[in-house]
N, CA, C, O and CB atoms as a CASP TS submission, in Angstrom:
PFRMAT TS
TARGET T0000
AUTHOR 0000-0000-0000
METHOD Language model
MODEL 1
PARENT N/A
ATOM      1  N   MET     1     -42.026  14.207 -94.677  1.00  0.00           N
ATOM      2  CA  MET     1     -41.739  13.575 -93.411  1.00  0.00           C
ATOM      3  C   MET     1     -40.347  13.984 -92.950  1.00  0.00           C
ATOM      4  O   MET     1     -39.386  13.951 -93.719  1.00  0.00           O
ATOM      5  CB  MET     1     -41.858  12.045 -93.522  1.00  0.00           C
ATOM      6  N   ARG     2     -40.257  14.367 -91.694  1.00  0.00           N
ATOM      7  CA  ARG     2     -38.966  14.720 -91.097  1.00  0.00           C
ATOM      8  C   ARG     2     -38.860  14.007 -89.752  1.00  0.00           C
ATOM      9  O   ARG     2     -39.793  14.036 -88.949  1.00  0.00           O
ATOM     10  CB  ARG     2     -38.814  16.281 -90.926  1.00  0.00           C
ATOM     11  N   VAL     3     -37.726  13.374 -89.516  1.00  0.00           N
ATOM     12  CA  VAL     3     -37.486  12.589 -88.307  1.00  0.00           C
ATOM     13  C   VAL     3     -36.605  13.382 -87.351  1.00  0.00           C
ATOM     14  O   VAL     3     -35.640  14.027 -87.762  1.00  0.00           O
ATOM     15  CB  VAL     3     -36.830  11.226 -88.652  1.00  0.00           C
ATOM     16  N   HIS     4     -36.956  13.323 -86.059  1.00  0.00           N
ATOM     17  CA  HIS     4     -36.224  14.072 -85.036  1.00  0.00           C
ATOM     18  C   HIS     4     -35.857  13.168 -83.862  1.00  0.00           C
ATOM     19  O   HIS     4     -36.555  12.199 -83.563  1.00  0.00           O
ATOM     20  CB  HIS     4     -37.058  15.268 -84.545  1.00  0.00           C
ATOM     21  N   VAL     5     -34.741  13.508 -83.199  1.00  0.00           N
ATOM     22  CA  VAL     5     -34.348  12.854 -81.956  1.00  0.00           C
ATOM     23  C   VAL     5     -34.177  13.943 -80.904  1.00  0.00           C
ATOM     24  O   VAL     5     -33.432  14.903 -81.102  1.00  0.00           O
ATOM     25  CB  VAL     5     -33.028  12.011 -82.134  1.00  0.00           C
ATOM     26  N   ASP     6     -34.872  13.784 -79.790  1.00  0.00           N
ATOM     27  CA  ASP     6     -34.668  14.667 -78.642  1.00  0.00           C
ATOM     28  C   ASP     6     -33.564  14.026 -77.811  1.00  0.00           C
ATOM     29  O   ASP     6     -33.815  13.133 -77.001  1.00  0.00           O
ATOM     30  CB  ASP     6     -36.007  14.876 -77.795  1.00  0.00           C
ATOM     31  N   ARG     7     -32.348  14.492 -78.023  1.00  0.00           N
ATOM     32  CA  ARG     7     -31.190  13.863 -77.389  1.00  0.00           C
ATOM     33  C   ARG     7     -31.215  13.995 -75.870  1.00  0.00           C
ATOM     34  O   ARG     7     -30.527  13.242 -75.182  1.00  0.00           O
ATOM     35  CB  ARG     7     -29.913  14.469 -77.930  1.00  0.00           C
ATOM     36  N   SER     8     -31.985  14.927 -75.334  1.00  0.00           N
ATOM     37  CA  SER     8     -32.086  15.037 -73.883  1.00  0.00           C
ATOM     38  C   SER     8     -32.889  13.883 -73.279  1.00  0.00           C
ATOM     39  O   SER     8     -32.799  13.622 -72.079  1.00  0.00           O
ATOM     40  CB  SER     8     -32.725  16.368 -73.505  1.00  0.00           C
ATOM     41  N   LYS     9     -33.679  13.189 -74.117  1.00  0.00           N
ATOM     42  CA  LYS     9     -34.470  12.048 -73.661  1.00  0.00           C
ATOM     43  C   LYS     9     -33.837  10.706 -74.029  1.00  0.00           C
ATOM     44  O   LYS     9     -34.195   9.678 -73.455  1.00  0.00           O
ATOM     45  CB  LYS     9     -35.861  12.126 -74.242  1.00  0.00           C
ATOM     46  N   CYS    10     -32.909  10.707 -74.973  1.00  0.00           N
ATOM     47  CA  CYS    10     -32.334   9.467 -75.497  1.00  0.00           C
ATOM     48  C   CYS    10     -31.457   8.784 -74.448  1.00  0.00           C
ATOM     49  O   CYS    10     -30.626   9.421 -73.801  1.00  0.00           O
ATOM     50  CB  CYS    10     -31.514   9.753 -76.767  1.00  0.00           C
ATOM     51  N   SER    11     -31.661   7.471 -74.293  1.00  0.00           N
ATOM     52  CA  SER    11     -30.829   6.701 -73.368  1.00  0.00           C
ATOM     53  C   SER    11     -29.858   5.783 -74.110  1.00  0.00           C
ATOM     54  O   SER    11     -29.083   5.064 -73.478  1.00  0.00           O
ATOM     55  CB  SER    11     -31.710   5.878 -72.433  1.00  0.00           C
ATOM     56  N   GLY    12     -29.892   5.802 -75.441  1.00  0.00           N
ATOM     57  CA  GLY    12     -28.934   5.042 -76.234  1.00  0.00           C
ATOM     58  C   GLY    12     -29.169   3.546 -76.277  1.00  0.00           C
ATOM     59  O   GLY    12     -28.231   2.780 -76.497  1.00  0.00           O
ATOM     60  N   ILE    13     -30.386   3.124 -76.073  1.00  0.00           N
ATOM     61  CA  ILE    13     -30.700   1.696 -76.093  1.00  0.00           C
ATOM     62  C   ILE    13     -30.447   1.099 -77.476  1.00  0.00           C
ATOM     63  O   ILE    13     -29.957  -0.025 -77.583  1.00  0.00           O
ATOM     64  CB  ILE    13     -32.158   1.463 -75.676  1.00  0.00           C
ATOM     65  N   GLY    14     -30.770   1.826 -78.514  1.00  0.00           N
ATOM     66  CA  GLY    14     -30.468   1.395 -79.875  1.00  0.00           C
ATOM     67  C   GLY    14     -31.587   0.699 -80.616  1.00  0.00           C
ATOM     68  O   GLY    14     -31.364   0.177 -81.708  1.00  0.00           O
ATOM     69  N   LEU    15     -32.791   0.676 -80.053  1.00  0.00           N
ATOM     70  CA  LEU    15     -33.907   0.055 -80.774  1.00  0.00           C
ATOM     71  C   LEU    15     -34.177   0.758 -82.093  1.00  0.00           C
ATOM     72  O   LEU    15     -34.543   0.114 -83.077  1.00  0.00           O
ATOM     73  CB  LEU    15     -35.167   0.067 -79.915  1.00  0.00           C
ATOM     74  N   CYS    16     -34.001   2.059 -82.124  1.00  0.00           N
ATOM     75  CA  CYS    16     -34.242   2.809 -83.359  1.00  0.00           C
ATOM     76  C   CYS    16     -33.270   2.367 -84.457  1.00  0.00           C
ATOM     77  O   CYS    16     -33.665   2.180 -85.607  1.00  0.00           O
ATOM     78  CB  CYS    16     -34.105   4.328 -83.104  1.00  0.00           C
ATOM     79  N   GLU    17     -32.028   2.205 -84.097  1.00  0.00           N
ATOM     80  CA  GLU    17     -31.028   1.782 -85.083  1.00  0.00           C
ATOM     81  C   GLU    17     -31.309   0.367 -85.576  1.00  0.00           C
ATOM     82  O   GLU    17     -31.118   0.073 -86.756  1.00  0.00           O
ATOM     83  CB  GLU    17     -29.615   1.857 -84.481  1.00  0.00           C
ATOM     84  N   MET    18     -31.758  -0.503 -84.692  1.00  0.00           N
ATOM     85  CA  MET    18     -32.095  -1.869 -85.103  1.00  0.00           C
ATOM     86  C   MET    18     -33.333  -1.890 -85.994  1.00  0.00           C
ATOM     87  O   MET    18     -33.417  -2.687 -86.928  1.00  0.00           O
ATOM     88  CB  MET    18     -32.322  -2.756 -83.873  1.00  0.00           C
ATOM     89  N   THR    19     -34.294  -1.012 -85.705  1.00  0.00           N
ATOM     90  CA  THR    19     -35.544  -0.975 -86.450  1.00  0.00           C
ATOM     91  C   THR    19     -35.423  -0.254 -87.785  1.00  0.00           C
ATOM     92  O   THR    19     -35.998  -0.686 -88.785  1.00  0.00           O
ATOM     93  CB  THR    19     -36.604  -0.318 -85.623  1.00  0.00           C
ATOM     94  N   ALA    20     -34.678   0.838 -87.801  1.00  0.00           N
ATOM     95  CA  ALA    20     -34.564   1.669 -89.009  1.00  0.00           C
ATOM     96  C   ALA    20     -33.108   2.117 -89.198  1.00  0.00           C
ATOM     97  O   ALA    20     -32.799   3.294 -89.016  1.00  0.00           O
ATOM     98  CB  ALA    20     -35.511   2.911 -88.917  1.00  0.00           C
ATOM     99  N   PRO    21     -32.217   1.193 -89.559  1.00  0.00           N
ATOM    100  CA  PRO    21     -30.793   1.531 -89.679  1.00  0.00           C
ATOM    101  C   PRO    21     -30.473   2.543 -90.777  1.00  0.00           C
ATOM    102  O   PRO    21     -29.413   3.168 -90.743  1.00  0.00           O
ATOM    103  CB  PRO    21     -30.012   0.288 -89.930  1.00  0.00           C
ATOM    104  N   ALA    22     -31.363   2.713 -91.741  1.00  0.00           N
ATOM    105  CA  ALA    22     -31.129   3.706 -92.790  1.00  0.00           C
ATOM    106  C   ALA    22     -31.421   5.119 -92.288  1.00  0.00           C
ATOM    107  O   ALA    22     -31.056   6.101 -92.934  1.00  0.00           O
ATOM    108  CB  ALA    22     -31.992   3.396 -94.019  1.00  0.00           C
ATOM    109  N   ILE    23     -32.081   5.215 -91.132  1.00  0.00           N
ATOM    110  CA  ILE    23     -32.495   6.513 -90.609  1.00  0.00           C
ATOM    111  C   ILE    23     -31.738   6.902 -89.342  1.00  0.00           C
ATOM    112  O   ILE    23     -31.384   8.067 -89.161  1.00  0.00           O
ATOM    113  CB  ILE    23     -33.981   6.503 -90.331  1.00  0.00           C
ATOM    114  N   PHE    24     -31.488   5.926 -88.461  1.00  0.00           N
ATOM    115  CA  PHE    24     -30.863   6.202 -87.164  1.00  0.00           C
ATOM    116  C   PHE    24     -29.557   5.445 -86.986  1.00  0.00           C
ATOM    117  O   PHE    24     -29.344   4.387 -87.577  1.00  0.00           O
ATOM    118  CB  PHE    24     -31.815   5.847 -86.038  1.00  0.00           C
ATOM    119  N   GLU    25     -28.688   6.012 -86.156  1.00  0.00           N
ATOM    120  CA  GLU    25     -27.496   5.305 -85.713  1.00  0.00           C
ATOM    121  C   GLU    25     -27.146   5.806 -84.312  1.00  0.00           C
ATOM    122  O   GLU    25     -27.531   6.905 -83.912  1.00  0.00           O
ATOM    123  CB  GLU    25     -26.301   5.515 -86.710  1.00  0.00           C
ATOM    124  N   ILE    26     -26.417   4.985 -83.590  1.00  0.00           N
ATOM    125  CA  ILE    26     -25.936   5.400 -82.282  1.00  0.00           C
ATOM    126  C   ILE    26     -24.585   6.061 -82.504  1.00  0.00           C
ATOM    127  O   ILE    26     -23.670   5.458 -83.065  1.00  0.00           O
ATOM    128  CB  ILE    26     -25.834   4.186 -81.277  1.00  0.00           C
ATOM    129  N   GLY    27     -24.470   7.300 -82.061  1.00  0.00           N
ATOM    130  CA  GLY    27     -23.247   8.069 -82.258  1.00  0.00           C
ATOM    131  C   GLY    27     -22.164   7.702 -81.266  1.00  0.00           C
ATOM    132  O   GLY    27     -22.377   6.878 -80.376  1.00  0.00           O
ATOM    133  N   ASP    28     -21.023   8.304 -81.419  1.00  0.00           N
ATOM    134  CA  ASP    28     -19.883   8.056 -80.542  1.00  0.00           C
ATOM    135  C   ASP    28     -20.181   8.414 -79.089  1.00  0.00           C
ATOM    136  O   ASP    28     -19.538   7.902 -78.172  1.00  0.00           O
ATOM    137  CB  ASP    28     -18.682   8.839 -81.025  1.00  0.00           C
ATOM    138  N   ASP    29     -21.144   9.283 -78.889  1.00  0.00           N
ATOM    139  CA  ASP    29     -21.519   9.683 -77.529  1.00  0.00           C
ATOM    140  C   ASP    29     -22.526   8.726 -76.898  1.00  0.00           C
ATOM    141  O   ASP    29     -22.946   8.935 -75.760  1.00  0.00           O
ATOM    142  CB  ASP    29     -22.093  11.087 -77.542  1.00  0.00           C
ATOM    143  N   GLY    30     -22.922   7.670 -77.631  1.00  0.00           N
ATOM    144  CA  GLY    30     -23.836   6.671 -77.100  1.00  0.00           C
ATOM    145  C   GLY    30     -25.297   7.023 -77.239  1.00  0.00           C
ATOM    146  O   GLY    30     -26.150   6.317 -76.702  1.00  0.00           O
ATOM    147  N   GLN    31     -25.613   8.095 -77.943  1.00  0.00           N
ATOM    148  CA  GLN    31     -26.995   8.504 -78.143  1.00  0.00           C
ATOM    149  C   GLN    31     -27.370   8.399 -79.624  1.00  0.00           C
ATOM    150  O   GLN    31     -26.523   8.443 -80.517  1.00  0.00           O
ATOM    151  CB  GLN    31     -27.213   9.942 -77.628  1.00  0.00           C
ATOM    152  N   SER    32     -28.665   8.260 -79.833  1.00  0.00           N
ATOM    153  CA  SER    32     -29.178   8.157 -81.190  1.00  0.00           C
ATOM    154  C   SER    32     -28.990   9.471 -81.935  1.00  0.00           C
ATOM    155  O   SER    32     -29.066  10.559 -81.365  1.00  0.00           O
ATOM    156  CB  SER    32     -30.656   7.760 -81.176  1.00  0.00           C
ATOM    157  N   GLN    33     -28.743   9.327 -83.221  1.00  0.00           N
ATOM    158  CA  GLN    33     -28.712  10.490 -84.092  1.00  0.00           C
ATOM    159  C   GLN    33     -29.360  10.101 -85.411  1.00  0.00           C
ATOM    160  O   GLN    33     -29.382   8.930 -85.792  1.00  0.00           O
ATOM    161  CB  GLN    33     -27.252  11.009 -84.305  1.00  0.00           C
ATOM    162  N   VAL    34     -29.877  11.087 -86.085  1.00  0.00           N
ATOM    163  CA  VAL    34     -30.569  10.860 -87.348  1.00  0.00           C
ATOM    164  C   VAL    34     -29.549  10.892 -88.481  1.00  0.00           C
ATOM    165  O   VAL    34     -28.809  11.863 -88.637  1.00  0.00           O
ATOM    166  CB  VAL    34     -31.688  11.921 -87.575  1.00  0.00           C
ATOM    167  N   VAL    35     -29.521   9.829 -89.259  1.00  0.00           N
ATOM    168  CA  VAL    35     -28.638   9.731 -90.420  1.00  0.00           C
ATOM    169  C   VAL    35     -29.278  10.420 -91.618  1.00  0.00           C
ATOM    170  O   VAL    35     -28.612  11.118 -92.383  1.00  0.00           O
ATOM    171  CB  VAL    35     -28.325   8.255 -90.749  1.00  0.00           C
ATOM    172  N   ASP    36     -30.585  10.210 -91.764  1.00  0.00           N
ATOM    173  CA  ASP    36     -31.335  10.784 -92.889  1.00  0.00           C
ATOM    174  C   ASP    36     -32.596  11.443 -92.341  1.00  0.00           C
ATOM    175  O   ASP    36     -33.614  10.770 -92.179  1.00  0.00           O
ATOM    176  CB  ASP    36     -31.694   9.688 -93.957  1.00  0.00           C
ATOM    177  N   PRO    37     -32.554  12.751 -92.050  1.00  0.00           N
ATOM    178  CA  PRO    37     -33.701  13.411 -91.432  1.00  0.00           C
ATOM    179  C   PRO    37     -34.949  13.466 -92.311  1.00  0.00           C
ATOM    180  O   PRO    37     -36.057  13.628 -91.799  1.00  0.00           O
ATOM    181  CB  PRO    37     -33.320  14.793 -91.049  1.00  0.00           C
ATOM    182  N   GLU    38     -34.785  13.333 -93.616  1.00  0.00           N
ATOM    183  CA  GLU    38     -35.925  13.322 -94.538  1.00  0.00           C
ATOM    184  C   GLU    38     -35.856  12.061 -95.400  1.00  0.00           C
ATOM    185  O   GLU    38     -35.578  12.128 -96.597  1.00  0.00           O
ATOM    186  CB  GLU    38     -35.939  14.608 -95.435  1.00  0.00           C
ATOM    187  N   PRO    39     -36.113  10.906 -94.769  1.00  0.00           N
ATOM    188  CA  PRO    39     -35.990   9.644 -95.506  1.00  0.00           C
ATOM    189  C   PRO    39     -37.056   9.503 -96.586  1.00  0.00           C
ATOM    190  O   PRO    39     -38.086  10.175 -96.537  1.00  0.00           O
ATOM    191  CB  PRO    39     -36.078   8.468 -94.546  1.00  0.00           C
ATOM    192  N   PRO    40     -36.809   8.636 -97.556  1.00  0.00           N
ATOM    193  CA  PRO    40     -37.790   8.417 -98.619  1.00  0.00           C
ATOM    194  C   PRO    40     -39.055   7.762 -98.071  1.00  0.00           C
ATOM    195  O   PRO    40     -39.048   7.168 -96.993  1.00  0.00           O
ATOM    196  CB  PRO    40     -37.188   7.549 -99.732  1.00  0.00           C
ATOM    197  N   GLU    41     -40.111   7.880 -98.815  1.00  0.00           N
ATOM    198  CA  GLU    41     -41.404   7.307 -98.419  1.00  0.00           C
ATOM    199  C   GLU    41     -41.289   5.813 -98.111  1.00  0.00           C
ATOM    200  O   GLU    41     -42.010   5.299 -97.256  1.00  0.00           O
ATOM    201  CB  GLU    41     -42.443   7.531 -99.526  1.00  0.00           C
ATOM    202  N   SER    42     -40.400   5.128 -98.793  1.00  0.00           N
ATOM    203  CA  SER    42     -40.233   3.688 -98.578  1.00  0.00           C
ATOM    204  C   SER    42     -39.733   3.358 -97.170  1.00  0.00           C
ATOM    205  O   SER    42     -39.855   2.214 -96.731  1.00  0.00           O
ATOM    206  CB  SER    42     -39.268   3.124 -99.604  1.00  0.00           C
ATOM    207  N   GLU    43     -39.181   4.323 -96.464  1.00  0.00           N
ATOM    208  CA  GLU    43     -38.693   4.121 -95.103  1.00  0.00           C
ATOM    209  C   GLU    43     -39.687   4.592 -94.042  1.00  0.00           C
ATOM    210  O   GLU    43     -39.411   4.488 -92.846  1.00  0.00           O
ATOM    211  CB  GLU    43     -37.379   4.843 -94.921  1.00  0.00           C
ATOM    212  N   ARG    44     -40.829   5.105 -94.465  1.00  0.00           N
ATOM    213  CA  ARG    44     -41.799   5.670 -93.516  1.00  0.00           C
ATOM    214  C   ARG    44     -42.255   4.667 -92.466  1.00  0.00           C
ATOM    215  O   ARG    44     -42.300   4.998 -91.281  1.00  0.00           O
ATOM    216  CB  ARG    44     -43.003   6.193 -94.263  1.00  0.00           C
ATOM    217  N   SER    45     -42.592   3.460 -92.872  1.00  0.00           N
ATOM    218  CA  SER    45     -43.085   2.479 -91.899  1.00  0.00           C
ATOM    219  C   SER    45     -42.002   2.115 -90.884  1.00  0.00           C
ATOM    220  O   SER    45     -42.308   1.919 -89.708  1.00  0.00           O
ATOM    221  CB  SER    45     -43.578   1.214 -92.617  1.00  0.00           C
ATOM    222  N   ALA    46     -40.753   2.022 -91.313  1.00  0.00           N
ATOM    223  CA  ALA    46     -39.657   1.736 -90.386  1.00  0.00           C
ATOM    224  C   ALA    46     -39.468   2.886 -89.406  1.00  0.00           C
ATOM    225  O   ALA    46     -39.233   2.662 -88.218  1.00  0.00           O
ATOM    226  CB  ALA    46     -38.353   1.476 -91.154  1.00  0.00           C
ATOM    227  N   ALA    47     -39.570   4.115 -89.901  1.00  0.00           N
ATOM    228  CA  ALA    47     -39.449   5.289 -89.035  1.00  0.00           C
ATOM    229  C   ALA    47     -40.573   5.320 -88.010  1.00  0.00           C
ATOM    230  O   ALA    47     -40.331   5.572 -86.830  1.00  0.00           O
ATOM    231  CB  ALA    47     -39.458   6.578 -89.869  1.00  0.00           C
ATOM    232  N   GLU    48     -41.798   5.067 -88.451  1.00  0.00           N
ATOM    233  CA  GLU    48     -42.944   5.067 -87.547  1.00  0.00           C
ATOM    234  C   GLU    48     -42.813   3.976 -86.492  1.00  0.00           C
ATOM    235  O   GLU    48     -43.158   4.195 -85.331  1.00  0.00           O
ATOM    236  CB  GLU    48     -44.240   4.883 -88.331  1.00  0.00           C
ATOM    237  N   GLU    49     -42.324   2.818 -86.877  1.00  0.00           N
ATOM    238  CA  GLU    49     -42.124   1.726 -85.924  1.00  0.00           C
ATOM    239  C   GLU    49     -41.068   2.109 -84.890  1.00  0.00           C
ATOM    240  O   GLU    49     -41.239   1.850 -83.699  1.00  0.00           O
ATOM    241  CB  GLU    49     -41.711   0.434 -86.658  1.00  0.00           C
ATOM    242  N   ALA    50     -39.981   2.721 -85.344  1.00  0.00           N
ATOM    243  CA  ALA    50     -38.932   3.152 -84.418  1.00  0.00           C
ATOM    244  C   ALA    50     -39.477   4.171 -83.419  1.00  0.00           C
ATOM    245  O   ALA    50     -39.175   4.093 -82.228  1.00  0.00           O
ATOM    246  CB  ALA    50     -37.743   3.750 -85.191  1.00  0.00           C
ATOM    247  N   VAL    51     -40.272   5.119 -83.892  1.00  0.00           N
ATOM    248  CA  VAL    51     -40.860   6.132 -83.017  1.00  0.00           C
ATOM    249  C   VAL    51     -41.770   5.480 -81.979  1.00  0.00           C
ATOM    250  O   VAL    51     -41.701   5.805 -80.794  1.00  0.00           O
ATOM    251  CB  VAL    51     -41.648   7.169 -83.843  1.00  0.00           C
ATOM    252  N   SER    52     -42.614   4.567 -82.426  1.00  0.00           N
ATOM    253  CA  SER    52     -43.563   3.946 -81.494  1.00  0.00           C
ATOM    254  C   SER    52     -42.880   3.001 -80.506  1.00  0.00           C
ATOM    255  O   SER    52     -43.411   2.760 -79.422  1.00  0.00           O
ATOM    256  CB  SER    52     -44.626   3.188 -82.267  1.00  0.00           C
ATOM    257  N   ASN    53     -41.722   2.466 -80.860  1.00  0.00           N
ATOM    258  CA  ASN    53     -41.019   1.532 -79.978  1.00  0.00           C
ATOM    259  C   ASN    53     -39.992   2.187 -79.077  1.00  0.00           C
ATOM    260  O   ASN    53     -39.416   1.515 -78.221  1.00  0.00           O
ATOM    261  CB  ASN    53     -40.347   0.488 -80.793  1.00  0.00           C
ATOM    262  N   CYS    54     -39.745   3.470 -79.238  1.00  0.00           N
ATOM    263  CA  CYS    54     -38.726   4.139 -78.416  1.00  0.00           C
ATOM    264  C   CYS    54     -39.196   4.184 -76.960  1.00  0.00           C
ATOM    265  O   CYS    54     -40.216   4.806 -76.660  1.00  0.00           O
ATOM    266  CB  CYS    54     -38.438   5.583 -78.947  1.00  0.00           C
ATOM    267  N   PRO    55     -38.463   3.532 -76.057  1.00  0.00           N
ATOM    268  CA  PRO    55     -38.927   3.464 -74.662  1.00  0.00           C
ATOM    269  C   PRO    55     -38.863   4.797 -73.919  1.00  0.00           C
ATOM    270  O   PRO    55     -39.523   4.954 -72.892  1.00  0.00           O
ATOM    271  CB  PRO    55     -38.111   2.453 -73.914  1.00  0.00           C
ATOM    272  N   THR    56     -38.093   5.747 -74.409  1.00  0.00           N
ATOM    273  CA  THR    56     -37.989   7.029 -73.727  1.00  0.00           C
ATOM    274  C   THR    56     -38.771   8.143 -74.405  1.00  0.00           C
ATOM    275  O   THR    56     -38.817   9.264 -73.897  1.00  0.00           O
ATOM    276  CB  THR    56     -36.558   7.426 -73.626  1.00  0.00           C
ATOM    277  N   GLY    57     -39.387   7.848 -75.546  1.00  0.00           N
ATOM    278  CA  GLY    57     -40.150   8.863 -76.263  1.00  0.00           C
ATOM    279  C   GLY    57     -39.281   9.938 -76.877  1.00  0.00           C
ATOM    280  O   GLY    57     -39.725  11.073 -77.051  1.00  0.00           O
ATOM    281  N   ALA    58     -38.056   9.597 -77.205  1.00  0.00           N
ATOM    282  CA  ALA    58     -37.103  10.579 -77.745  1.00  0.00           C
ATOM    283  C   ALA    58     -37.266  10.848 -79.230  1.00  0.00           C
ATOM    284  O   ALA    58     -36.719  11.824 -79.744  1.00  0.00           O
ATOM    285  CB  ALA    58     -35.709  10.115 -77.492  1.00  0.00           C
ATOM    286  N   LEU    59     -38.011   9.998 -79.927  1.00  0.00           N
ATOM    287  CA  LEU    59     -38.137  10.110 -81.376  1.00  0.00           C
ATOM    288  C   LEU    59     -39.476  10.699 -81.768  1.00  0.00           C
ATOM    289  O   LEU    59     -40.485  10.473 -81.100  1.00  0.00           O
ATOM    290  CB  LEU    59     -37.957   8.754 -82.032  1.00  0.00           C
ATOM    291  N   SER    60     -39.479  11.455 -82.854  1.00  0.00           N
ATOM    292  CA  SER    60     -40.731  12.005 -83.367  1.00  0.00           C
ATOM    293  C   SER    60     -40.634  12.195 -84.879  1.00  0.00           C
ATOM    294  O   SER    60     -39.550  12.239 -85.461  1.00  0.00           O
ATOM    295  CB  SER    60     -41.068  13.346 -82.672  1.00  0.00           C
ATOM    296  N   ILE    61     -41.812  12.305 -85.484  1.00  0.00           N
ATOM    297  CA  ILE    61     -41.920  12.553 -86.920  1.00  0.00           C
ATOM    298  C   ILE    61     -42.844  13.733 -87.129  1.00  0.00           C
ATOM    299  O   ILE    61     -43.906  13.822 -86.514  1.00  0.00           O
ATOM    300  CB  ILE    61     -42.440  11.294 -87.682  1.00  0.00           C
ATOM    301  N   THR    62     -42.434  14.637 -87.998  1.00  0.00           N
ATOM    302  CA  THR    62     -43.307  15.720 -88.423  1.00  0.00           C
ATOM    303  C   THR    62     -43.453  15.657 -89.926  1.00  0.00           C
ATOM    304  O   THR    62     -42.570  15.160 -90.626  1.00  0.00           O
ATOM    305  CB  THR    62     -42.760  17.096 -87.976  1.00  0.00           C
ATOM    306  N   ASP    63     -44.559  16.158 -90.417  1.00  0.00           N
ATOM    307  CA  ASP    63     -44.783  16.160 -91.875  1.00  0.00           C
ATOM    308  C   ASP    63     -44.499  17.504 -92.455  1.00  0.00           C
ATOM    309  O   ASP    63     -44.632  17.695 -93.664  1.00  0.00           O
ATOM    310  CB  ASP    63     -46.205  15.753 -92.213  1.00  0.00           C
TER
END
């Protein structure tokens, strides 16, 4: 599993960071960034929830 942020779509709302703080954080520029691009399996459900809840569709997961 690999987590991605399309920063051109990110509006910096921060739902991803609230949902999966071990994976995402809001950077100094106000946009989401990936802290752990290949999180452990135990974080998969949090990553999937963050992706599905992103209002701008900026987040994605690839296997």
